[in-house]
Each structure stands twice: as C-alpha cells, then as structure tokens.
C-alpha positions in Angstrom: 89.2 76.6 83.7 86.1 74.8 82.3 85.7 71.1 82.9 84.2 68.6 80.4 83.6 64.9 80.9 84.5 62.3 78.3 83.7 58.8 79.3 81.2 56.0 78.9 80.5 56.2 82.6 80.1 60.0 82.7 77.9 60.0 85.9 80.6 58.6 88.1 83.1 61.2 87.0 80.6 64.0 87.5 80.0 62.6 91.0 83.7 62.5 91.8 84.2 66.1 90.6 81.2 67.3 92.6 82.5 65.5 95.7 85.9 67.1 95.5 84.8 70.4 94.0 85.4 71.8 90.5 87.8 74.5 91.7 89.9 71.9 93.6 90.0 69.6 90.6 91.1 72.4 88.3 93.7 73.6 90.7 95.2 70.1 91.2 95.3 69.7 87.4 97.2 73.0 87.0 99.6 72.0 89.7 100.3 68.6 88.2 100.9 70.0 84.7 104.6 70.1 83.9 106.1 73.3 82.4 106.7 71.5 79.1 103.0 70.3 78.9 101.6 70.4 75.4 97.8 70.4 74.7 96.3 67.0 74.5 99.0 65.1 76.4 97.7 62.7 79.1 97.6 64.2 82.5 97.1 62.2 85.7 96.6 64.0 89.0 95.2 63.5 92.5 92.5 65.7 94.2 90.5 65.0 97.3 91.3 61.3 97.5 90.4 60.7 93.8 92.8 59.9 91.0 91.8 61.7 87.8 93.0 61.1 84.2 92.4 63.5 81.4 94.0 66.2 79.3 94.0 70.0 78.9 93.3 71.9 75.7 93.5 75.7 75.9 91.3 76.5 79.0 89.4 73.3 78.9 90.1 70.3 81.3 88.7 67.1 79.8 88.4 64.4 82.4 88.3 60.8 81.1 88.5 58.9 84.4 88.0 59.6 88.1 88.6 56.8 90.6 88.4 56.9 94.4 91.8 55.9 95.9 91.7 53.7 99.0 94.4 53.6 101.6 96.2 50.2 101.4 98.0 49.4 104.6 100.2 46.4 104.1 101.5 44.7 107.2 104.9 43.0 106.8 104.8 39.3 107.4 107.2 38.0 110.0 
C-alpha cells in the first residue's frame, strides 16, 4: 500500500511514519479497517505509539494527522 501525506504540517507526519515504519503503519491501517469500509471514509488507527488519522482510496493510504500518544497515569485521589 502506498502512503501519501495530506496536511499543512506534512513534515511532522512524515517523521511519525518514518519513526514507526511505513510497513507497520500500512499494516495497522489494514487491521483497523472494518469489513464494511468504503473508500474515503475517515480511518483512525494506532501504530508504534502514534495515533494516525486518514483514509484509504484503492491501494493508497492518505494520512492527514499523526500524533504521538503519551501514557497518562491518573492516580485516584483519596
């Protein structure tokens, strides 16, 4: 699957994809895609600690956003 980037901040998305690896991002997108997915529908998926948002058209994954997810440990207050 080919990957294209569509965003005003294209460099940060390219960096996120390179950090995780193109194959890992494409595999995660395919796994997250429901059986009833139609081309162009929004697709949100996680790969390598990053949350990606985009859509798939034919064999092209278009990524619009890639954000590093941080672990948030909340301690219950007594």
